[in-house]
C-alpha atoms as an extended CHARMM CRD file, in Angstrom:
* protein
*
       215  EXT
         1         1  MET       CA              1.7190000000       -8.8160000000      -37.5250000000  PROA      1               0.0000000000
         2         2  GLN       CA              2.6300000000      -12.4960000000      -37.2530000000  PROA      2               0.0000000000
         3         3  LYS       CA              5.2800000000      -13.2530000000      -34.6550000000  PROA      3               0.0000000000
         4         4  VAL       CA              8.4460000000      -14.6070000000      -36.2200000000  PROA      4               0.0000000000
         5         5  ILE       CA             10.4520000000      -17.2440000000      -34.3830000000  PROA      5               0.0000000000
         6         6  MET       CA             14.0490000000      -16.6700000000      -35.3940000000  PROA      6               0.0000000000
         7         7  ALA       CA             16.7070000000      -19.3650000000      -35.6620000000  PROA      7               0.0000000000
         8         8  GLN       CA             19.7770000000      -18.9460000000      -33.5020000000  PROA      8               0.0000000000
         9         9  THR       CA             22.0130000000      -21.1830000000      -35.5730000000  PROA      9               0.0000000000
        10        10  THR       CA             23.1180000000      -21.3130000000      -39.1910000000  PROA      10              0.0000000000
        11        11  THR       CA             23.5380000000      -24.3780000000      -41.3530000000  PROA      11              0.0000000000
        12        12  LYS       CA             26.5380000000      -24.9190000000      -43.6140000000  PROA      12              0.0000000000
        13        13  ASP       CA             24.6650000000      -27.3550000000      -45.8280000000  PROA      13              0.0000000000
        14        14  PHE       CA             22.0670000000      -25.2480000000      -47.5880000000  PROA      14              0.0000000000
        15        15  LYS       CA             18.8570000000      -27.0330000000      -48.4580000000  PROA      15              0.0000000000
        16        16  LYS       CA             17.1380000000      -23.8960000000      -49.7440000000  PROA      16              0.0000000000
        17        17  ILE       CA             18.1620000000      -20.3480000000      -50.5760000000  PROA      17              0.0000000000
        18        18  ALA       CA             15.6690000000      -17.5090000000      -50.7040000000  PROA      18              0.0000000000
        19        19  VAL       CA             16.2490000000      -15.2650000000      -53.7010000000  PROA      19              0.0000000000
        20        20  PHE       CA             14.9550000000      -11.6930000000      -53.5450000000  PROA      20              0.0000000000
        21        21  CYS       CA             14.5190000000      -10.2720000000      -57.0360000000  PROA      21              0.0000000000
        22        22  GLY       CA             12.4970000000       -8.1080000000      -59.3630000000  PROA      22              0.0000000000
        23        23  SER       CA              9.1610000000       -8.7840000000      -61.0030000000  PROA      23              0.0000000000
        24        24  SER       CA             10.6660000000       -6.9260000000      -63.9860000000  PROA      24              0.0000000000
        25        25  ILE       CA             13.2960000000       -8.3050000000      -66.3410000000  PROA      25              0.0000000000
        26        26  GLY       CA             15.4270000000       -5.1500000000      -66.5410000000  PROA      26              0.0000000000
        27        27  ARG       CA             16.7080000000       -3.4610000000      -69.6760000000  PROA      27              0.0000000000
        28        28  ASN       CA             20.0290000000       -5.3200000000      -69.8510000000  PROA      28              0.0000000000
        29        29  LYS       CA             19.9410000000       -8.9510000000      -71.0220000000  PROA      29              0.0000000000
        30        30  GLU       CA             22.7740000000       -9.7460000000      -68.6120000000  PROA      30              0.0000000000
        31        31  TYR       CA             20.3580000000       -9.6270000000      -65.6690000000  PROA      31              0.0000000000
        32        32  ALA       CA             18.3770000000      -12.5990000000      -66.9460000000  PROA      32              0.0000000000
        33        33  ALA       CA             21.4790000000      -14.4200000000      -68.2060000000  PROA      33              0.0000000000
        34        34  GLN       CA             23.2190000000      -14.2540000000      -64.8290000000  PROA      34              0.0000000000
        35        35  THR       CA             20.0050000000      -15.1780000000      -63.0350000000  PROA      35              0.0000000000
        36        36  VAL       CA             19.9220000000      -18.3620000000      -65.1070000000  PROA      36              0.0000000000
        37        37  LEU       CA             23.5270000000      -19.0640000000      -64.0490000000  PROA      37              0.0000000000
        38        38  LEU       CA             22.5590000000      -18.6030000000      -60.3990000000  PROA      38              0.0000000000
        39        39  GLY       CA             19.6900000000      -21.0390000000      -60.8040000000  PROA      39              0.0000000000
        40        40  GLU       CA             21.9220000000      -23.5560000000      -62.5630000000  PROA      40              0.0000000000
        41        41  GLU       CA             24.5020000000      -23.2760000000      -59.7940000000  PROA      41              0.0000000000
        42        42  MET       CA             21.8080000000      -23.9600000000      -57.2100000000  PROA      42              0.0000000000
        43        43  VAL       CA             20.6600000000      -27.0040000000      -59.1870000000  PROA      43              0.0000000000
        44        44  LYS       CA             24.2570000000      -28.2200000000      -59.4560000000  PROA      44              0.0000000000
        45        45  ARG       CA             24.5400000000      -28.0840000000      -55.6540000000  PROA      45              0.0000000000
        46        46  ASN       CA             21.0240000000      -29.5030000000      -55.1230000000  PROA      46              0.0000000000
        47        47  ILE       CA             19.9090000000      -26.3110000000      -53.3750000000  PROA      47              0.0000000000
        48        48  GLY       CA             16.2170000000      -25.5420000000      -53.6250000000  PROA      48              0.0000000000
        49        49  LEU       CA             14.6870000000      -22.1240000000      -54.2000000000  PROA      49              0.0000000000
        50        50  VAL       CA             12.3990000000      -20.0500000000      -51.9880000000  PROA      50              0.0000000000
        51        51  TYR       CA             11.0500000000      -16.9610000000      -53.7300000000  PROA      51              0.0000000000
        52        52  GLY       CA              8.1090000000      -14.5790000000      -53.8100000000  PROA      52              0.0000000000
        53        53  GLY       CA              5.9540000000      -16.6670000000      -56.1610000000  PROA      53              0.0000000000
        54        54  GLY       CA              4.6570000000      -15.9150000000      -59.6200000000  PROA      54              0.0000000000
        55        55  ASN       CA              6.3800000000      -16.2160000000      -62.9580000000  PROA      55              0.0000000000
        56        56  VAL       CA              7.1590000000      -12.6840000000      -64.0910000000  PROA      56              0.0000000000
        57        57  GLY       CA             10.4410000000      -10.8300000000      -64.4640000000  PROA      57              0.0000000000
        58        58  LEU       CA             13.5740000000      -12.2120000000      -62.8390000000  PROA      58              0.0000000000
        59        59  MET       CA             11.3310000000      -14.0450000000      -60.3750000000  PROA      59              0.0000000000
        60        60  GLY       CA             10.1080000000      -16.1640000000      -63.2470000000  PROA      60              0.0000000000
        61        61  VAL       CA             13.6220000000      -16.6710000000      -64.6350000000  PROA      61              0.0000000000
        62        62  ILE       CA             15.0470000000      -18.0270000000      -61.3700000000  PROA      62              0.0000000000
        63        63  ALA       CA             11.9700000000      -20.1480000000      -60.6690000000  PROA      63              0.0000000000
        64        64  GLU       CA             11.8760000000      -21.7360000000      -64.1210000000  PROA      64              0.0000000000
        65        65  THR       CA             15.6160000000      -22.4530000000      -64.0540000000  PROA      65              0.0000000000
        66        66  VAL       CA             15.5820000000      -24.2230000000      -60.6930000000  PROA      66              0.0000000000
        67        67  TYR       CA             12.3110000000      -25.9830000000      -61.5450000000  PROA      67              0.0000000000
        68        68  ARG       CA             13.8340000000      -27.4670000000      -64.7070000000  PROA      68              0.0000000000
        69        69  GLY       CA             16.6090000000      -28.9970000000      -62.6360000000  PROA      69              0.0000000000
        70        70  LEU       CA             14.9470000000      -29.9340000000      -59.3540000000  PROA      70              0.0000000000
        71        71  GLY       CA             11.2320000000      -30.1840000000      -60.1580000000  PROA      71              0.0000000000
        72        72  ASP       CA              8.3230000000      -29.3700000000      -57.8710000000  PROA      72              0.0000000000
        73        73  ASP       CA             10.1950000000      -30.1500000000      -54.6680000000  PROA      73              0.0000000000
        74        74  GLY       CA             12.9680000000      -27.7300000000      -55.6000000000  PROA      74              0.0000000000
        75        75  VAL       CA             10.8850000000      -24.5480000000      -55.8860000000  PROA      75              0.0000000000
        76        76  LEU       CA              8.7200000000      -22.9410000000      -53.2170000000  PROA      76              0.0000000000
        77        77  GLY       CA              6.8300000000      -19.7510000000      -53.9840000000  PROA      77              0.0000000000
        78        78  VAL       CA              5.3800000000      -17.7110000000      -51.1230000000  PROA      78              0.0000000000
        79        79  ILE       CA              2.7730000000      -15.2180000000      -52.2610000000  PROA      79              0.0000000000
        80        80  PRO       CA              0.1430000000      -13.0180000000      -50.5780000000  PROA      80              0.0000000000
        81        81  ASP       CA             -3.4180000000      -13.8690000000      -51.5540000000  PROA      81              0.0000000000
        82        82  TYR       CA             -3.9910000000      -10.4610000000      -53.1850000000  PROA      82              0.0000000000
        83        83  LEU       CA             -1.0960000000      -11.0710000000      -55.5960000000  PROA      83              0.0000000000
        84        84  GLU       CA             -2.1130000000      -14.6240000000      -56.4700000000  PROA      84              0.0000000000
        85        85  ASP       CA             -4.1380000000      -13.7950000000      -59.5990000000  PROA      85              0.0000000000
        86        86  ARG       CA             -2.3690000000      -15.0110000000      -62.7220000000  PROA      86              0.0000000000
        87        87  GLU       CA             -2.9630000000      -11.6270000000      -64.3750000000  PROA      87              0.0000000000
        88        88  VAL       CA             -0.7940000000      -10.0360000000      -61.6540000000  PROA      88              0.0000000000
        89        89  SER       CA              1.9560000000      -12.5680000000      -61.0190000000  PROA      89              0.0000000000
        90        90  GLY       CA              1.7610000000      -15.1450000000      -63.7900000000  PROA      90              0.0000000000
        91        91  LYS       CA              1.6580000000      -18.9070000000      -63.2410000000  PROA      91              0.0000000000
        92        92  THR       CA              3.7670000000      -20.1030000000      -60.3360000000  PROA      92              0.0000000000
        93        93  VAL       CA              5.9090000000      -23.1950000000      -60.9050000000  PROA      93              0.0000000000
        94        94  GLY       CA              6.7550000000      -25.6620000000      -58.1670000000  PROA      94              0.0000000000
        95        95  LYS       CA              4.9590000000      -25.5710000000      -54.8450000000  PROA      95              0.0000000000
        96        96  THR       CA              3.1110000000      -22.5230000000      -53.5580000000  PROA      96              0.0000000000
        97        97  ILE       CA              2.1960000000      -21.2470000000      -50.1240000000  PROA      97              0.0000000000
        98        98  VAL       CA             -0.4470000000      -18.5000000000      -50.0830000000  PROA      98              0.0000000000
        99        99  VAL       CA             -0.2520000000      -16.1330000000      -47.1060000000  PROA      99              0.0000000000
       100       100  ARG       CA             -2.4100000000      -13.2420000000      -45.9750000000  PROA      100             0.0000000000
       101       101  ASP       CA              0.0160000000      -10.3090000000      -46.2910000000  PROA      101             0.0000000000
       102       102  MET       CA              3.5680000000       -9.1460000000      -47.0130000000  PROA      102             0.0000000000
       103       103  HSD       CA              4.6610000000       -9.5440000000      -43.3920000000  PROA      103             0.0000000000
       104       104  SER       CA              3.5820000000      -13.1880000000      -43.4190000000  PROA      104             0.0000000000
       105       105  ARG       CA              5.3850000000      -13.6770000000      -46.7290000000  PROA      105             0.0000000000
       106       106  LYS       CA              8.6900000000      -12.4300000000      -45.3040000000  PROA      106             0.0000000000
       107       107  ALA       CA              8.2800000000      -14.5670000000      -42.2030000000  PROA      107             0.0000000000
       108       108  LYS       CA              7.5620000000      -17.7230000000      -44.2050000000  PROA      108             0.0000000000
       109       109  MET       CA             10.4320000000      -17.1300000000      -46.6300000000  PROA      109             0.0000000000
       110       110  PHE       CA             12.7400000000      -16.6340000000      -43.6610000000  PROA      110             0.0000000000
       111       111  GLU       CA             11.5000000000      -19.8290000000      -42.0280000000  PROA      111             0.0000000000
       112       112  GLU       CA             12.0030000000      -21.9260000000      -45.1670000000  PROA      112             0.0000000000
       113       113  ALA       CA             15.4310000000      -20.6440000000      -46.2650000000  PROA      113             0.0000000000
       114       114  ASP       CA             18.9410000000      -21.3500000000      -44.9960000000  PROA      114             0.0000000000
       115       115  ALA       CA             20.4640000000      -18.3050000000      -46.7140000000  PROA      115             0.0000000000
       116       116  PHE       CA             19.4300000000      -15.2850000000      -48.7730000000  PROA      116             0.0000000000
       117       117  ILE       CA             20.6080000000      -13.8430000000      -52.0850000000  PROA      117             0.0000000000
       118       118  ALA       CA             19.4160000000      -10.5660000000      -53.5760000000  PROA      118             0.0000000000
       119       119  ILE       CA             19.6690000000      -10.0780000000      -57.3170000000  PROA      119             0.0000000000
       120       120  PRO       CA             18.5490000000       -6.9800000000      -59.2600000000  PROA      120             0.0000000000
       121       121  GLY       CA             15.1010000000       -5.7200000000      -58.3590000000  PROA      121             0.0000000000
       122       122  GLY       CA             13.2340000000       -2.6660000000      -57.1650000000  PROA      122             0.0000000000
       123       123  LEU       CA             11.8740000000       -1.3560000000      -53.8770000000  PROA      123             0.0000000000
       124       124  GLY       CA             10.5640000000       -4.7340000000      -52.7270000000  PROA      124             0.0000000000
       125       125  THR       CA             13.9210000000       -6.3940000000      -53.2790000000  PROA      125             0.0000000000
       126       126  LEU       CA             15.7360000000       -3.6690000000      -51.3650000000  PROA      126             0.0000000000
       127       127  ASP       CA             13.1740000000       -3.8280000000      -48.5660000000  PROA      127             0.0000000000
       128       128  GLU       CA             13.5910000000       -7.5980000000      -48.1510000000  PROA      128             0.0000000000
       129       129  THR       CA             17.3800000000       -7.3920000000      -48.2900000000  PROA      129             0.0000000000
       130       130  ILE       CA             17.6840000000       -4.6010000000      -45.7490000000  PROA      130             0.0000000000
       131       131  GLU       CA             15.1610000000       -6.1470000000      -43.3670000000  PROA      131             0.0000000000
       132       132  ILE       CA             16.7440000000       -9.6060000000      -43.3330000000  PROA      132             0.0000000000
       133       133  SER       CA             20.1550000000       -7.9780000000      -42.7540000000  PROA      133             0.0000000000
       134       134  THR       CA             18.7360000000       -5.8770000000      -39.9150000000  PROA      134             0.0000000000
       135       135  TRP       CA             17.2590000000       -8.9700000000      -38.2790000000  PROA      135             0.0000000000
       136       136  GLN       CA             20.7470000000      -10.4670000000      -38.2240000000  PROA      136             0.0000000000
       137       137  GLN       CA             22.2820000000       -7.2600000000      -36.8800000000  PROA      137             0.0000000000
       138       138  LEU       CA             19.8760000000       -7.5690000000      -33.9330000000  PROA      138             0.0000000000
       139       139  GLY       CA             20.8100000000      -11.2190000000      -33.3900000000  PROA      139             0.0000000000
       140       140  LEU       CA             17.4460000000      -12.6000000000      -34.4590000000  PROA      140             0.0000000000
       141       141  HSD       CA             19.1550000000      -15.0290000000      -36.8290000000  PROA      141             0.0000000000
       142       142  TYR       CA             22.5850000000      -15.9980000000      -38.1460000000  PROA      142             0.0000000000
       143       143  LYS       CA             21.7310000000      -16.9880000000      -41.7100000000  PROA      143             0.0000000000
       144       144  PRO       CA             24.0300000000      -15.4940000000      -44.3800000000  PROA      144             0.0000000000
       145       145  VAL       CA             22.8650000000      -12.7460000000      -46.7390000000  PROA      145             0.0000000000
       146       146  GLY       CA             24.4570000000      -11.8370000000      -50.0740000000  PROA      146             0.0000000000
       147       147  LEU       CA             24.1500000000       -9.5680000000      -53.0870000000  PROA      147             0.0000000000
       148       148  LEU       CA             24.6920000000      -11.0330000000      -56.5470000000  PROA      148             0.0000000000
       149       149  ASN       CA             25.9950000000       -7.8760000000      -58.1640000000  PROA      149             0.0000000000
       150       150  ILE       CA             25.0460000000       -8.5030000000      -61.7890000000  PROA      150             0.0000000000
       151       151  ASN       CA             26.4320000000       -5.9780000000      -64.2720000000  PROA      151             0.0000000000
       152       152  GLY       CA             27.3460000000       -3.6160000000      -61.4290000000  PROA      152             0.0000000000
       153       153  TYR       CA             23.6690000000       -3.1820000000      -60.5190000000  PROA      153             0.0000000000
       154       154  PHE       CA             24.3470000000       -2.8620000000      -56.7910000000  PROA      154             0.0000000000
       155       155  ASP       CA             27.4980000000       -0.7310000000      -57.0800000000  PROA      155             0.0000000000
       156       156  LYS       CA             25.7800000000        2.4610000000      -55.8920000000  PROA      156             0.0000000000
       157       157  PHE       CA             23.9940000000        0.5830000000      -53.1150000000  PROA      157             0.0000000000
       158       158  VAL       CA             27.2730000000       -0.8940000000      -51.8820000000  PROA      158             0.0000000000
       159       159  GLU       CA             28.8370000000        2.5600000000      -52.1420000000  PROA      159             0.0000000000
       160       160  PHE       CA             26.0370000000        3.9680000000      -49.9740000000  PROA      160             0.0000000000
       161       161  LEU       CA             26.5190000000        1.2560000000      -47.3400000000  PROA      161             0.0000000000
       162       162  ASP       CA             30.2510000000        1.9900000000      -47.2540000000  PROA      162             0.0000000000
       163       163  HSD       CA             29.4910000000        5.7140000000      -46.9590000000  PROA      163             0.0000000000
       164       164  ALA       CA             27.0980000000        5.0930000000      -44.0610000000  PROA      164             0.0000000000
       165       165  THR       CA             29.8040000000        3.0120000000      -42.4250000000  PROA      165             0.0000000000
       166       166  SER       CA             32.4470000000        5.7090000000      -42.8390000000  PROA      166             0.0000000000
       167       167  GLU       CA             29.9900000000        8.2400000000      -41.3820000000  PROA      167             0.0000000000
       168       168  GLU       CA             29.5490000000        5.9050000000      -38.3770000000  PROA      168             0.0000000000
       169       169  PHE       CA             25.8520000000        5.1340000000      -38.8200000000  PROA      169             0.0000000000
       170       170  ILE       CA             26.6620000000        1.4860000000      -39.5920000000  PROA      170             0.0000000000
       171       171  ARG       CA             29.2980000000       -0.3830000000      -37.5990000000  PROA      171             0.0000000000
       172       172  PRO       CA             31.9390000000       -2.2180000000      -39.6800000000  PROA      172             0.0000000000
       173       173  ALA       CA             30.7470000000       -5.5270000000      -38.1910000000  PROA      173             0.0000000000
       174       174  SER       CA             27.1710000000       -4.7700000000      -39.2690000000  PROA      174             0.0000000000
       175       175  ARG       CA             28.3400000000       -3.7100000000      -42.7310000000  PROA      175             0.0000000000
       176       176  ALA       CA             30.0920000000       -7.0760000000      -43.0860000000  PROA      176             0.0000000000
       177       177  ILE       CA             26.7610000000       -8.8990000000      -42.7300000000  PROA      177             0.0000000000
       178       178  LEU       CA             25.8610000000       -8.2030000000      -46.3640000000  PROA      178             0.0000000000
       179       179  LEU       CA             28.2330000000      -10.1600000000      -48.6020000000  PROA      179             0.0000000000
       180       180  GLU       CA             28.6900000000       -9.3720000000      -52.3030000000  PROA      180             0.0000000000
       181       181  ASP       CA             30.0500000000      -10.9650000000      -55.4490000000  PROA      181             0.0000000000
       182       182  SER       CA             29.3720000000      -10.8470000000      -59.1830000000  PROA      182             0.0000000000
       183       183  ASP       CA             29.7890000000      -14.6100000000      -59.6470000000  PROA      183             0.0000000000
       184       184  PRO       CA             27.0210000000      -16.9790000000      -58.4700000000  PROA      184             0.0000000000
       185       185  ALA       CA             29.3250000000      -19.8250000000      -57.4450000000  PROA      185             0.0000000000
       186       186  ALA       CA             31.7120000000      -17.5100000000      -55.6080000000  PROA      186             0.0000000000
       187       187  LEU       CA             28.8400000000      -15.8440000000      -53.7620000000  PROA      187             0.0000000000
       188       188  ILE       CA             27.3660000000      -19.1550000000      -52.5970000000  PROA      188             0.0000000000
       189       189  ASP       CA             30.8330000000      -20.1980000000      -51.4000000000  PROA      189             0.0000000000
       190       190  LYS       CA             31.0760000000      -16.9550000000      -49.3980000000  PROA      190             0.0000000000
       191       191  LEU       CA             27.6870000000      -17.6320000000      -47.8390000000  PROA      191             0.0000000000
       192       192  LEU       CA             28.7610000000      -21.1510000000      -46.8970000000  PROA      192             0.0000000000
       193       193  HSD       CA             31.8680000000      -19.8600000000      -45.0990000000  PROA      193             0.0000000000
       194       194  TYR       CA             30.1810000000      -16.9040000000      -43.4030000000  PROA      194             0.0000000000
       195       195  GLU       CA             30.3830000000      -16.4790000000      -39.6310000000  PROA      195             0.0000000000
       196       196  ALA       CA             27.9540000000      -13.9760000000      -38.1110000000  PROA      196             0.0000000000
       197       197  PRO       CA             29.3190000000      -11.2710000000      -35.7820000000  PROA      197             0.0000000000
       198       198  PRO       CA             27.9730000000      -10.7760000000      -32.2330000000  PROA      198             0.0000000000
       199       199  SER       CA             24.6620000000       -8.9320000000      -32.3460000000  PROA      199             0.0000000000
       200       200  VAL       CA             24.2790000000       -5.3380000000      -31.2170000000  PROA      200             0.0000000000
       201       201  ILE       CA             21.8830000000       -6.5090000000      -28.4890000000  PROA      201             0.0000000000
       202       202  ARG       CA             24.4170000000       -8.9870000000      -27.1270000000  PROA      202             0.0000000000
       203       203  LEU       CA             27.1840000000       -6.4020000000      -27.2150000000  PROA      203             0.0000000000
       204       204  ALA       CA             24.9740000000       -3.8450000000      -25.4540000000  PROA      204             0.0000000000
       205       205  LYS       CA             24.0850000000       -6.2990000000      -22.7030000000  PROA      205             0.0000000000
       206       206  GLU       CA             27.7890000000       -7.0900000000      -22.2430000000  PROA      206             0.0000000000
       207       207  GLY       CA             28.6750000000       -3.3920000000      -22.1110000000  PROA      207             0.0000000000
       208       208  LYS       CA             30.8170000000       -3.6920000000      -25.2450000000  PROA      208             0.0000000000
       209       209  LEU       CA             28.8160000000       -1.4320000000      -27.5720000000  PROA      209             0.0000000000
       210       210  ASP       CA             29.7840000000        2.1680000000      -28.2010000000  PROA      210             0.0000000000
       211       211  PRO       CA             26.7550000000        4.1920000000      -26.9640000000  PROA      211             0.0000000000
       212       212  ASN       CA             27.2670000000        6.6450000000      -29.8360000000  PROA      212             0.0000000000
       213       213  MET       CA             27.4200000000        3.9590000000      -32.5490000000  PROA      213             0.0000000000
       214       214  ARG       CA             24.8230000000        1.2240000000      -32.2840000000  PROA      214             0.0000000000
       215       215  GLY       CA             23.9190000000        0.5620000000      -35.9310000000  PROA      215             0.0000000000
């Protein structure tokens, strides 16, 4: 697996946001409609997009929206070579970086983005969202992470995280890493004002971490 060099600072002037999202469109039209609003809000703020490449599902919606406003320089797709075929992922707009595997894709998206937003998607979206949040929990980066909770899509996920926190498998400070809002502009504002908590590794080294609750 490619070694990832993590940033130890966060920027409050986002140049690019990575959006994790589904390669399906979903059965409710609101998913695509709100994804367009997110893309338009990014264009309004001159924030470029980093995403998983291709032009299918919500991935295509967000890419096309930002591309219309910011052009080639505003959209960067990162895609593994085995997903590059147009029959699989559609035609990518903007610029594209082809990598060798999913691990390299995550690493490159992390490197290119200043913040991360998850919108409705499936297992891949959840995987990316949880992993990037875990990296911050460990102190490997301080970039903000948020859920755009379109049409209540993430309600049960948020409920699970709160349950895991109440059961003391996730510390409240770690739970607070993953921000959430149903409005694109409000969510980006939250990301801009986010301050990361001390990492569990730092707290452990300083003797400030409960040995029975390290999540």
